[in-house]
DRENMI-383118 format. One line per 5 residues: number of its first residue (from 1); their letters; for each residue z, x, y of C-alpha. Coordinates in steps of 0.25 Angstrom, whole numbers. Layout:
// residues N
NUM = a = Z,X,Y  ...
***
This chain:
// residues 1239
1 = xxxxx = -84,209,283  -93,211,295  -104,218,287  -103,207,276  -105,196,286
6 = xxxxx = -117,203,292  -124,202,278  -131,188,277  -124,180,267  -134,176,255
11 = xxxxx = -140,162,257  -139,151,246  -153,145,245  -156,132,238  -168,122,240
16 = xxxxx = -167,110,249  -163,98,241  -175,89,238  -176,74,242  -170,65,232
21 = xxxxx = -183,60,227  -188,74,224  -184,84,213  -186,99,209  -180,108,199
26 = xxxxx = -175,117,210  -169,105,217  -162,100,204  -156,114,202  -147,113,214
31 = xxxxx = -146,98,216  -143,89,204  -147,74,205  -137,63,203  -143,58,189
36 = xxxxx = -142,71,183  -128,73,188  -124,59,183  -130,63,169  -122,76,169
41 = xxxxx = -109,69,172  -111,59,161  -113,70,151  -100,77,156  -93,64,155
46 = xxxxx = -98,60,141  -95,74,136  -80,73,140  -72,71,128  -85,68,120
51 = xxxxx = -86,54,127  -101,52,124  -107,65,120  -120,58,115  -123,52,129
56 = xxxxx = -120,66,135  -130,72,125  -140,62,128  -139,64,143  -138,80,142
61 = xxxxx = -151,80,133  -158,71,143  -154,80,155  -159,92,147  -172,86,144
66 = xxxxx = -175,81,158  -169,94,165  -171,106,156  -164,118,161  -157,111,173
71 = xxxxx = -147,121,178  -136,110,180  -135,109,165  -127,121,163  -121,128,151
76 = xxxxx = -108,121,152  -115,107,150  -122,112,138  -109,118,133  -102,104,135
81 = xxxxx = -113,98,127  -112,108,116  -97,105,115  -99,90,115  -109,91,103
86 = xxxxx = -99,100,95  -87,91,98  -95,79,94  -99,86,81  -84,91,79
91 = xxxxx = -76,79,84  -83,66,87  -95,65,78  -93,74,66  -102,65,58
96 = xxxxx = -114,69,67  -110,84,68  -123,90,64  -130,82,75  -121,86,85
101 = xxxxx = -121,101,81  -136,101,80  -136,96,95  -125,107,98  -133,119,92
106 = xxxxx = -146,114,98  -140,114,112  -133,127,110  -147,133,106  -152,127,119
111 = xxxxx = -141,134,127  -143,147,121  -158,147,122  -157,145,137  -169,135,136
116 = xxxxx = -162,125,146  -157,136,156  -143,136,150  -136,149,146  -125,149,136
121 = xxxxx = -111,153,140  -98,157,133  -95,142,131  -109,140,124  -106,151,114
126 = xxxxx = -92,146,112  -97,132,108  -108,139,99  -97,147,92  -88,135,91
131 = xxxxx = -100,126,85  -103,137,75  -88,138,71  -86,123,69  -99,120,62
136 = xxxxx = -105,132,55  -104,134,40  -96,147,43  -86,141,53  -83,127,48
141 = xxxxx = -84,118,37  -91,108,47  -104,115,45  -116,106,48  -127,108,38
146 = xxxxx = -138,102,46  -134,107,59  -142,115,68  -146,129,63  -134,138,66
151 = xxxxx = -140,151,63  -144,154,77  -130,151,82  -121,160,73  -109,167,79
156 = xxxxx = -116,180,78  -128,174,86  -119,168,96  -111,181,98  -124,189,100
161 = xxxxx = -128,179,110  -115,179,117  -115,194,118  -130,194,123  -126,184,134
166 = xxxxx = -114,193,138  -104,181,136  -90,187,134  -86,183,120  -72,180,125
171 = xxxxx = -78,169,134  -84,163,122  -71,162,114  -63,158,125  -72,147,130
176 = xxxxx = -67,133,131  -76,128,120  -64,132,111  -53,122,110  -44,128,100
181 = xxxxx = -41,142,95  -46,140,81  -60,138,86  -59,151,94  -54,159,82
186 = xxxxx = -65,154,73  -76,158,84  -69,172,86  -70,174,71  -85,170,71
191 = xxxxx = -88,179,83  -80,191,77  -89,190,64  -101,189,73  -96,201,81
196 = xxxxx = -95,209,68  -109,206,64  -115,210,78  -106,222,78  -99,219,91
201 = xxxxx = -86,225,91  -83,222,106  -84,207,103  -75,209,91  -65,215,100
206 = xxxxx = -66,204,110  -64,194,100  -52,201,94  -45,202,108  -48,187,111
211 = xxxxx = -42,183,98  -30,192,100  -28,186,114  -29,172,109  -17,174,99
216 = xxxxx = -8,179,111  3,169,116  0,170,131  13,164,134  25,173,131
221 = xxxxx = 36,165,138  47,162,128  52,148,126  61,144,137  72,133,136
226 = xxxxx = 70,120,144  75,120,158  86,109,159  81,99,169  89,95,181
231 = xxxxx = 94,80,179  95,70,190  109,65,193  110,50,193  125,49,195
236 = xxxxx = 135,60,198  139,67,185  128,60,177  115,67,173  103,59,168
241 = xxxxx = 97,63,155  83,60,160  74,72,165  69,69,179  54,66,180
246 = xxxxx = 50,78,189  56,88,178  48,81,167  36,84,175  40,98,178
251 = xxxxx = 43,101,163  30,95,159  22,103,169  30,116,165  26,113,151
256 = xxxxx = 11,112,155  13,125,163  18,132,151  6,127,143  -4,131,154
261 = xxxxx = 2,145,153  -3,146,139  -17,141,142  -18,149,155  -9,161,154
266 = xxxxx = -4,167,167  -13,157,175  -8,153,188  -16,140,188  -8,134,177
271 = xxxxx = 1,126,187  -10,122,195  -17,117,183  -5,108,180  -6,103,194
276 = xxxxx = -20,100,193  -21,94,179  -8,86,178  -9,79,192  -13,65,186
281 = xxxxx = -4,65,175  8,69,184  4,58,194  4,47,183  17,52,178
286 = xxxxx = 23,52,192  18,38,195  23,33,181  37,39,183  37,33,197
291 = xxxxx = 34,19,193  44,20,182  55,24,192  51,13,201  52,3,189
296 = xxxxx = 66,8,186  71,9,201  64,-3,206  68,-12,195  55,-19,196
301 = xxxxx = 56,-20,211  42,-23,215  45,-19,229  49,-5,226  36,-4,217
306 = xxxxx = 28,-9,228  32,2,238  29,14,228  15,19,228  17,27,215
311 = xxxxx = 21,15,208  9,8,212  0,20,208  7,20,194  4,5,193
316 = xxxxx = -11,6,196  -12,18,187  -7,11,175  -16,-1,178  -28,7,181
321 = xxxxx = -26,16,168  -26,4,159  -38,-3,166  -46,10,165  -43,12,150
326 = xxxxx = -48,-2,147  -60,-2,157  -65,12,153  -64,9,138  -72,-4,141
331 = xxxxx = -82,4,149  -84,15,138  -87,4,128  -97,-3,137  -104,10,140
336 = xxxxx = -105,13,125  -112,0,122  -122,3,134  -136,9,130  -136,24,129
341 = xxxxx = -145,25,141  -137,16,150  -134,20,164  -129,34,166  -117,29,174
346 = xxxxx = -108,26,162  -94,28,167  -87,29,153  -89,44,152  -83,47,166
351 = xxxxx = -72,37,165  -68,43,151  -67,57,157  -52,55,161  -41,46,156
356 = xxxxx = -39,33,162  -25,37,167  -32,48,175  -43,40,180  -33,29,185
361 = xxxxx = -25,39,193  -37,46,198  -42,33,204  -29,29,210  -26,43,216
366 = xxxxx = -40,44,222  -40,31,229  -26,34,234  -31,47,240  -43,41,247
371 = xxxxx = -34,31,254  -37,30,269  -50,39,267  -63,38,273  -59,29,285
376 = xxxxx = -54,18,277  -40,14,280  -31,12,267  -43,14,258  -56,22,256
381 = xxxxx = -71,19,255  -75,14,241  -86,24,239  -76,36,242  -65,30,233
386 = xxxxx = -75,28,221  -81,42,223  -67,49,224  -62,42,212  -74,46,204
391 = xxxxx = -74,60,209  -59,61,206  -62,58,191  -73,68,191  -64,79,196
396 = xxxxx = -52,76,187  -62,76,175  -67,90,179  -53,95,182  -49,90,168
401 = xxxxx = -61,97,161  -57,110,169  -42,109,165  -46,106,151  -52,120,149
406 = xxxxx = -40,128,154  -48,137,162  -41,149,168  -44,151,183  -49,165,186
411 = xxxxx = -43,170,199  -51,179,208  -43,190,215  -43,189,230  -45,201,238
416 = xxxxx = -33,207,245  -29,218,254  -35,231,249  -45,224,240  -57,225,249
421 = xxxxx = -64,215,258  -72,202,253  -83,207,262  -90,217,254  -102,216,244
426 = xxxxx = -93,221,233  -82,211,236  -92,200,237  -99,204,223  -85,205,217
431 = xxxxx = -81,191,222  -94,185,216  -92,192,203  -78,187,201  -81,173,205
436 = xxxxx = -93,172,196  -85,177,184  -74,167,187  -84,156,189  -91,159,176
441 = xxxxx = -78,159,169  -73,145,174  -87,139,173  -88,143,158  -74,138,156
446 = xxxxx = -76,124,162  -83,113,155  -95,107,161  -94,95,169  -103,87,178
451 = xxxxx = -102,82,192  -102,67,194  -111,60,204  -107,51,215  -111,39,206
456 = xxxxx = -103,43,195  -90,45,204  -92,32,210  -94,24,197  -82,31,191
461 = xxxxx = -73,29,204  -78,14,204  -73,11,190  -60,17,193  -57,11,207
466 = xxxxx = -62,-2,203  -51,-3,192  -40,2,201  -43,-8,211  -43,-19,201
471 = xxxxx = -30,-15,194  -21,-8,205  -12,-17,213  1,-17,222  11,-28,223
476 = xxxxx = 13,-32,238  26,-40,242  27,-47,255  35,-59,261  27,-72,262
481 = xxxxx = 26,-77,277  26,-91,272  37,-92,261  45,-79,265  45,-75,251
486 = xxxxx = 41,-62,245  28,-62,239  22,-51,230  7,-49,227  -2,-39,219
491 = xxxxx = -12,-33,228  -24,-24,224  -20,-9,227  -34,-6,230  -45,-15,234
496 = xxxxx = -60,-14,238  -65,-19,251  -76,-17,262  -74,-11,276  -83,-9,288
501 = xxxxx = -84,6,293  -93,9,304  -101,-3,301  -103,0,286  -97,-9,275
506 = xxxxx = -89,0,266  -82,-3,253  -67,2,253  -56,4,243  -43,0,250
511 = xxxxx = -28,2,246  -19,-9,247  -12,-7,261  2,-6,254  -3,6,246
516 = xxxxx = -8,13,259  5,11,265  12,17,253  3,29,253  8,33,267
521 = xxxxx = 23,33,261  24,36,246  22,50,240  7,52,237  9,63,226
526 = xxxxx = 2,55,216  -11,54,223  -13,69,224  -23,76,215  -22,91,213
531 = xxxxx = -35,93,221  -28,87,233  -16,97,232  -14,112,234  -14,121,222
536 = xxxxx = -2,129,216  -11,141,213  -22,149,220  -34,141,219  -45,144,209
541 = xxxxx = -55,154,215  -68,148,219  -78,152,208  -89,142,211  -93,130,219
546 = xxxxx = -84,121,212  -74,130,205  -62,134,213  -50,129,220  -41,120,211
551 = xxxxx = -40,125,196  -45,113,189  -49,102,199  -63,105,204  -66,107,219
556 = xxxxx = -79,112,225  -79,124,234  -86,117,245  -84,102,249  -96,95,253
561 = xxxxx = -100,80,253  -111,76,244  -119,89,247  -126,93,234  -134,104,242
566 = xxxxx = -121,111,247  -116,110,233  -129,117,228  -128,128,238  -113,131,236
571 = xxxxx = -115,132,221  -127,141,223  -120,150,233  -108,151,222  -118,155,211
576 = xxxxx = -125,165,220  -112,171,225  -115,169,239  -101,163,243  -91,172,237
581 = xxxxx = -83,175,250  -82,160,252  -76,157,239  -67,169,241  -63,164,254
586 = xxxxx = -59,150,248  -51,158,237  -43,165,248  -40,152,256  -36,145,243
591 = xxxxx = -27,157,239  -18,155,251  -4,151,246  4,140,253  17,133,252
596 = xxxxx = 23,120,258  32,122,270  45,116,265  52,115,279  40,108,285
601 = xxxxx = 39,99,273  53,94,274  51,90,288  38,83,285  45,76,274
606 = xxxxx = 56,71,283  46,66,294  38,60,283  49,52,277  54,48,291
611 = xxxxx = 41,41,293  41,45,308  29,51,316  31,66,318  23,79,318
616 = xxxxx = 10,72,316  16,65,304  12,50,304  23,40,304  26,31,292
621 = xxxxx = 24,19,300  14,19,311  22,20,324  12,16,335  13,2,339
626 = xxxxx = 2,-8,337  -5,-10,350  -1,-23,356  -11,-35,358  -13,-39,372
631 = xxxxx = -11,-53,376  -25,-55,381  -31,-48,368  -36,-62,363  -42,-66,376
636 = xxxxx = -47,-53,383  -58,-46,375  -55,-33,382  -40,-34,378  -44,-38,364
641 = xxxxx = -53,-26,363  -43,-16,368  -32,-22,358  -41,-21,346  -45,-7,349
646 = xxxxx = -31,-2,351  -27,-10,338  -38,-3,330  -34,10,335  -19,7,331
651 = xxxxx = -23,3,317  -32,15,315  -20,24,319  -11,17,310  -21,19,298
656 = xxxxx = -22,34,302  -7,35,302  -6,29,288  -17,39,283  -10,51,290
661 = xxxxx = 3,46,283  -4,46,269  -10,60,272  3,66,276  9,60,263
666 = xxxxx = 0,68,255  3,81,262  18,79,260  17,75,245  8,88,243
671 = xxxxx = 18,96,251  30,91,243  22,93,229  20,108,233  33,111,241
676 = xxxxx = 37,123,233  24,128,229  14,138,233  1,131,235  -14,134,237
681 = xxxxx = -26,127,244  -39,128,237  -50,128,247  -65,124,247  -76,123,258
686 = xxxxx = -82,112,265  -98,113,266  -97,122,279  -88,132,272  -75,128,278
691 = xxxxx = -63,130,269  -53,118,266  -42,117,256  -45,108,245  -32,100,244
696 = xxxxx = -34,90,256  -20,85,259  -11,97,261  -17,110,266  -17,119,278
701 = xxxxx = -30,114,283  -23,100,285  -15,95,297  -3,100,304  6,94,293
706 = xxxxx = -1,101,282  -1,114,289  14,113,292  17,111,278  10,124,273
711 = xxxxx = 15,138,273  9,150,266  15,153,253  17,168,257  26,173,268
716 = xxxxx = 24,185,276  33,192,286  30,188,301  31,202,308  30,203,323
721 = xxxxx = 16,197,324  18,186,314  30,181,322  22,181,334  11,173,327
726 = xxxxx = 20,163,322  25,160,336  10,159,341  7,150,329  18,141,333
731 = xxxxx = 13,140,347  -1,137,342  4,125,333  12,119,345  0,119,353
736 = xxxxx = 2,131,362  -10,138,357  -19,141,369  -9,151,376  -9,166,373
741 = xxxxx = -1,171,361  10,177,369  12,163,376  12,156,363  23,165,358
746 = xxxxx = 31,163,371  28,148,369  35,148,355  47,158,359  50,149,371
751 = xxxxx = 52,137,361  60,143,350  71,133,352  61,122,350  55,129,338
756 = xxxxx = 68,132,331  72,117,334  59,112,327  62,121,315  77,117,314
761 = xxxxx = 76,103,317  61,98,316  65,83,315  78,83,323  76,93,334
766 = xxxxx = 67,92,346  54,92,338  47,102,346  37,105,334  33,90,334
771 = xxxxx = 26,92,348  17,103,342  2,102,340  4,105,325  19,100,323
776 = xxxxx = 21,103,308  15,117,309  23,120,322  36,116,314  33,125,303
781 = xxxxx = 31,136,312  43,133,320  51,134,307  44,147,303  47,153,317
786 = xxxxx = 61,149,317  63,155,303  57,168,307  65,169,320  78,166,313
791 = xxxxx = 75,176,301  82,190,302  69,196,305  58,187,310  48,197,308
796 = xxxxx = 51,198,294  51,183,292  41,179,281  32,168,286  23,159,278
801 = xxxxx = 18,150,290  3,151,292  -1,155,306  -14,151,312  -26,157,319
806 = xxxxx = -35,147,325  -49,148,331  -52,143,345  -62,132,343  -67,140,331
811 = xxxxx = -81,133,331  -83,138,346  -79,152,342  -90,152,331  -100,147,341
816 = xxxxx = -96,157,352  -97,168,342  -110,164,337  -116,163,351  -109,174,357
821 = xxxxx = -105,164,368  -95,172,377  -91,159,385  -88,152,372  -81,164,366
826 = xxxxx = -71,164,377  -68,149,376  -64,151,361  -57,164,361  -67,173,355
831 = xxxxx = -67,182,368  -55,190,372  -46,183,381  -31,184,386  -29,169,384
836 = xxxxx = -34,160,373  -45,151,378  -44,136,375  -58,129,374  -52,116,372
841 = xxxxx = -44,116,385  -56,122,392  -65,110,387  -54,100,391  -53,106,405
846 = xxxxx = -69,105,406  -68,90,402  -57,87,411  -65,92,423  -77,84,419
851 = xxxxx = -69,72,418  -63,74,431  -77,74,437  -79,60,431  -67,54,437
856 = xxxxx = -72,42,445  -85,41,438  -80,38,424  -67,30,421  -64,38,408
861 = xxxxx = -64,51,417  -52,46,424  -46,41,411  -47,54,404  -44,63,416
866 = xxxxx = -32,72,413  -32,69,398  -42,79,393  -33,89,385  -36,100,376
871 = xxxxx = -33,91,364  -43,80,369  -55,89,368  -51,100,358  -57,93,345
876 = xxxxx = -70,90,352  -71,104,357  -68,110,344  -78,101,336  -89,102,346
881 = xxxxx = -94,115,340  -93,108,327  -103,98,331  -95,86,335  -103,74,340
886 = xxxxx = -100,66,352  -94,55,343  -85,65,337  -81,70,350  -78,56,355
891 = xxxxx = -69,53,343  -62,66,344  -59,63,359  -55,49,356  -45,53,346
896 = xxxxx = -39,63,356  -38,52,367  -32,43,358  -21,53,354  -18,55,369
901 = xxxxx = -14,41,370  -16,40,385  -29,33,385  -30,18,380  -37,15,367
906 = xxxxx = -48,7,373  -52,18,382  -52,30,372  -65,28,366  -74,28,379
911 = xxxxx = -65,39,385  -68,47,373  -83,45,374  -82,50,389  -73,62,385
916 = xxxxx = -81,66,373  -94,68,382  -86,76,392  -80,85,381  -93,88,374
921 = xxxxx = -100,91,388  -90,101,391  -90,108,378  -106,109,379  -104,116,392
926 = xxxxx = -94,125,387  -100,130,374  -115,131,376  -116,143,367  -111,135,355
931 = xxxxx = -120,124,359  -132,133,358  -128,137,344  -126,122,340  -140,119,345
936 = xxxxx = -146,130,336  -138,126,324  -142,111,326  -157,114,328  -157,123,315
941 = xxxxx = -150,112,307  -160,101,312  -172,109,309  -167,112,295  -163,98,292
946 = xxxxx = -177,94,296  -184,104,287  -191,103,274  -193,114,263  -207,119,264
951 = xxxxx = -209,115,249  -206,101,253  -216,99,264  -227,92,255  -216,82,251
956 = xxxxx = -211,80,265  -225,76,269  -227,65,259  -226,50,263  -218,40,254
961 = xxxxx = -218,25,254  -205,18,256  -201,5,250  -205,-2,262  -219,2,260
966 = xxxxx = -219,12,272  -222,27,271  -213,38,275  -214,53,275  -205,61,266
971 = xxxxx = -201,71,277  -187,65,279  -184,65,264  -188,80,263  -179,84,275
976 = xxxxx = -168,89,265  -164,102,271  -149,105,274  -144,115,284  -139,126,275
981 = xxxxx = -133,140,280  -125,151,274  -112,156,280  -109,171,281  -101,170,268
986 = xxxxx = -113,164,261  -109,150,260  -120,140,260  -118,128,269  -126,116,267
991 = xxxxx = -125,104,277  -124,92,269  -129,82,279  -140,73,272  -144,58,274
996 = xxxxx = -134,50,266  -141,42,255  -131,33,247  -133,26,234  -126,13,229
1001 = xxxxx = -117,13,217  -112,0,212  -97,1,208  -87,-10,204  -81,-10,218
1006 = xxxxx = -94,-10,227  -107,-3,229  -104,11,233  -114,19,241  -113,34,239
1011 = xxxxx = -121,46,242  -127,54,231  -125,69,234  -136,72,223  -146,64,231
1016 = xxxxx = -151,73,242  -156,66,255  -162,72,267  -153,79,277  -147,72,289
1021 = xxxxx = -154,81,300  -144,76,311  -132,79,304  -137,93,299  -140,97,313
1026 = xxxxx = -127,92,320  -118,97,309  -124,111,307  -117,118,320  -103,114,316
1031 = xxxxx = -106,116,301  -111,130,304  -99,134,313  -90,128,302  -96,137,292
1036 = xxxxx = -94,149,301  -79,146,303  -78,144,288  -84,158,286  -75,164,296
1041 = xxxxx = -63,158,289  -67,163,275  -70,177,281  -56,177,287  -49,172,274
1046 = xxxxx = -56,183,265  -52,194,275  -38,189,276  -37,189,261  -42,203,260
1051 = xxxxx = -32,207,270  -20,200,263  -18,189,273  -14,174,269  -25,166,275
1056 = xxxxx = -28,151,277  -37,143,286  -40,130,293  -55,133,296  -53,141,310
1061 = xxxxx = -38,142,309  -33,154,300  -19,155,295  -11,167,290  3,172,290
1066 = xxxxx = 9,175,304  10,190,302  -5,191,298  -11,183,310  -15,196,317
1071 = xxxxx = -22,201,305  -29,188,302  -33,187,317  -40,200,315  -47,195,303
1076 = xxxxx = -51,182,310  -58,190,321  -65,200,312  -71,189,303  -76,181,315
1081 = xxxxx = -82,193,321  -89,197,308  -94,183,306  -100,182,320  -105,196,320
1086 = xxxxx = -115,192,308  -125,185,316  -121,171,311  -132,163,318  -143,174,315
1091 = xxxxx = -140,173,300  -140,158,301  -154,158,307  -159,168,297  -153,160,285
1096 = xxxxx = -160,147,291  -173,155,291  -172,160,277  -166,147,271  -176,138,278
1101 = xxxxx = -188,147,278  -198,137,271  -193,125,278  -202,116,287  -198,107,298
1106 = xxxxx = -207,94,300  -211,95,315  -209,80,316  -194,83,314  -194,92,327
1111 = xxxxx = -197,81,337  -183,77,342  -180,82,356  -167,89,353  -173,97,341
1116 = xxxxx = -185,101,350  -176,106,361  -167,113,351  -179,120,344  -186,124,357
1121 = xxxxx = -197,114,355  -197,107,368  -208,111,379  -198,117,389  -192,126,378
1126 = xxxxx = -195,141,379  -190,145,366  -204,143,360  -217,141,369  -230,134,367
1131 = xxxxx = -242,137,375  -249,126,383  -262,129,375  -254,127,362  -248,114,367
1136 = xxxxx = -262,109,372  -268,112,359  -257,105,352  -260,92,360  -274,91,354
1141 = xxxxx = -273,98,341  -266,98,328  -253,107,328  -258,115,317  -270,120,325
1146 = xxxxx = -262,126,336  -257,140,333  -248,149,340  -253,163,342  -252,171,330
1151 = xxxxx = -249,159,321  -256,156,309  -262,142,307  -252,132,300  -256,130,286
1156 = xxxxx = -256,116,281  -251,113,267  -251,100,260  -253,94,274  -241,101,280
1161 = xxxxx = -243,111,292  -232,121,296  -233,124,311  -226,133,320  -214,131,330
1166 = xxxxx = -223,133,342  -233,122,336  -221,113,334  -216,114,348  -230,112,354
1171 = xxxxx = -233,99,345  -219,93,348  -220,95,363  -235,90,363  -230,77,355
1176 = xxxxx = -218,76,365  -228,77,377  -237,66,371  -226,56,368  -220,46,378
1181 = xxxxx = -206,49,382  -197,41,372  -185,33,376  -171,38,375  -168,29,363
1186 = xxxxx = -181,34,355  -178,49,358  -163,47,353  -168,40,341  -178,51,338
1191 = xxxxx = -166,61,340  -158,54,331  -168,54,320  -170,69,323  -185,68,323
1196 = xxxxx = -185,62,309  -190,49,313  -201,53,323  -212,57,313  -220,44,317
1201 = xxxxx = -222,49,331  -229,62,326  -244,63,323  -247,62,308  -253,76,308
1206 = xxxxx = -240,81,314  -231,76,303  -236,87,293  -231,98,303  -219,107,299
1211 = xxxxx = -213,119,305  -206,130,298  -191,128,300  -188,143,303  -198,142,314
1216 = xxxxx = -191,131,321  -176,137,320  -171,139,334  -167,152,339  -153,157,338
1221 = xxxxx = -145,154,351  -144,167,360  -131,174,357  -121,177,369  -114,190,372
1226 = xxxxx = -100,187,366  -96,198,357  -89,192,345  -81,205,342  -73,202,354
1231 = xxxxx = -65,192,345  -57,203,340  -50,204,353  -48,189,356  -34,185,353
1236 = xxxx = -36,171,353  -49,170,344  -40,164,333  -26,161,338
***
């Protein structure tokens, strides 16, 4: 591994995106524009079920004419058109067979010739053989006399071409183009004759073997008698004849499973396939049966129906289904009457992709799922709701296409003990070859589909949501205050309104309050989609940027928000084979088997049903009393302000309690559904490379409850060391985690009575576990430790509980290793020490001392004295190295002060401002090494974000006329360069921060403003700079985690992680600890910063920075461009010359004169420094406000202050990159002897 990491990872290099008003062939190769994507999605929708093949053909031909050879028009698209032409000739329009087949053979010839940069694959030749079989004189009576000349496409010619292109003949005859055995048999006969003519005995043998295999019955299980069901007993001695509903479902599923075995012999994915494909049908069936039972039991009692969420959902579903059937049919008729070249946004093709029943349920489930999201209480933002519904329709359609083709899932073999390391060139090439083979197989087996644009998703979502709002109702009953009689009214279940958030008026979709209340109480199983749940089999290996994880539901390997640039990079990296170890690491994480901890689940369920607050579970009814209104609240403005502030805080906490209750409900329902199963969590990455489970509700990366509910599925004997680590783990979970290991063991052994009481009587005993920092995990460990100690041989006890090894403020650990910071290394346990260091306590003590000095000077110092605990400062210290701002620090500290409860609500805000300043000041004094690296990274990012590719300088200097009549330079428009870097494992990271440009879309609900990810706008310099240090450190901790995962897999250890917390069995902790240290040392022995600098110099070699963008005070200081800086010197003579002459005439010794090209002059760093300081000396001192404004603009708005001749000056980006911070003396190899590095 050490040698592997010392070899620089290959870079993935792509061009910088062009501004939206420019285009080029290279730009279009990687960044598709929205109009083209819209047209392709229309083609896709029109081809589905032959909805409108003529329109699809018209758009397809137009796209080929306008963009010949566009690589986005891949072979699968051409094959889909071939299939559609053939089906039109065979099924829908046999009277126009000759015309359709002419078109088909012409298109086939285009594919074979390669004139449009498309190469035929097995599917192409399968379709060609099928067309010959169906429509030639030899193969069928349907011979078309005046069709295209078929002599060049005889089976003999086709077979010769198949052999020449090295396409396996078995891939052709097993292609999904064949929908029945008869067609395959005919094609095998045609190919056999052709093989005889061409004298190809090997092909004949392959065809014979394939025919023999096809005749075998793959399912040899004899017919078995039916299992007699267990009947429910209604009265003693009487048995009902009706089979229970759950048994009916089970029998239906088992029947599907048997059929699946015929299609996918010995395929472990069959059961998972059933889970993914039948979810909506099962949900509808459950809702229907539930409604029928309520009708029977309630005897039309409206009150009973009113209180059941499932009954409402069934009612909405039936109404919305009927409405959609009617409205979609009407829409399709209207669109058929519209002119052929009408707007591309015809919704009929998209709404016809799925049945109205499925569209209805999708709409209901998505809106229920988004309840309380985006900061909207009891609802969601309209734009988010419409996009989510549209995206759900798109994903379900693609999953439907994938399931339809019955694709077997190739499983790559993970490396285990004795099979060699991942970190050798041979192993890497082997991984790459395996993945490419699997990807090619799966790509060829899937039908072509196109992604939808935001516009299409919003319009589809609006159509569906508008009708749901119109027809979904609930009946509410209350007692009239006037008459005292019971009154019932029908209210909308969902409604649209507007709210003000942070000064902006936003459209929102709200749920009726009574529905929101029921969501916190009723079972939510009906609202869960398979992509929100764990898997029953090992996840599909990642074989490309969008193929892996779930068997049939599409998921990307990297989650990023509206960044087409990151998508292009990750796709290119996959194609070039640069990220094999990243994909392998995700496969390792996803292959870890889990199961639900039944003992914890039973306790959780009992607490949940009781409705009380316990173990961080929110109560059913918010139990904090409403703040009383003081008597003088109406007369005293101060008293009124205090009351309103406290009341707002109380209302927010009550809303949070409801939201938490709904979240816990999801977790419990998922745990119940998988209570006896082995489950898996497919993983993907965020844009920084950090791995996350895809199922969002219940997973090990979640809260204390989620982790307490999970165990490894595999058990291992504890052994001596495992038992010791189990005790240490329990102490850590309780909060006693800063003592030595021996002290932690003693802490547990002194409390065995409390531990046993917690395990035996979790709810009726002393509840010692409830006082722990992580109560549910603590209770699970108590139960496991008690079971082990009471077993006949505690050392042989087989344990499935994960034990954690957590980093000490892991971001600071990486900074200390990067900078060789000896002082920082001691604070975060990189160095050898007898006791663990606690940086949070150290900072808390520093803050406490600083506050004590302010007593008597500031009233808040006296208010906060003695209240600065480790917990108050921990989150701020932890996130400082990840770039937390002052506002973020203030909010974190405000939350901690509120949780303490000993500072009044009205004093908390100002107190948090005072305390945040003190905390950030103390952190800055303590971690100066980390600050130097942060400054270096920030300066690099700011330069890159201000740079322009050398090829775009002429465009950048052009002047444009705005609508107002004023002129402006294009320079800002041309600053499109994102910060891109490569992790040691080859993963390209692209910072997605660009200026937001939104477009207005009219919908039936409101005008929705959405950002179009296909429209590239200039980068946000401020965000690019401030986010780079934390993102870079996150990419390093992600790399460390993946390295550890791969090495644990090689050594046979079960492994899971939560970023910088690594989990395995207790008995394997020592072995994993050694791996953690070795991977960290190998990573930081590879000169991480030096390689980053080298990559920037290669990646941005031809990029130029406009000198006008370097004029802010902070940037000049960080780059060493101020007069008193000694990093780069300028002589007095040079400075004097610059005072009176053009910059381009002043040369540093040994430097060539700068060449002017198209009015653009590239100058040196020394000339930049001299000119900027000359300008600074000759300019009057600005006011603080003006300076602050310039800093905020980051120099972008200051061009007007610069002489016109200076606006054409640029400097090479690589000349301006700052020098690497000087590295300290700390030896990273010392970590091997550090007991508490990860502990």
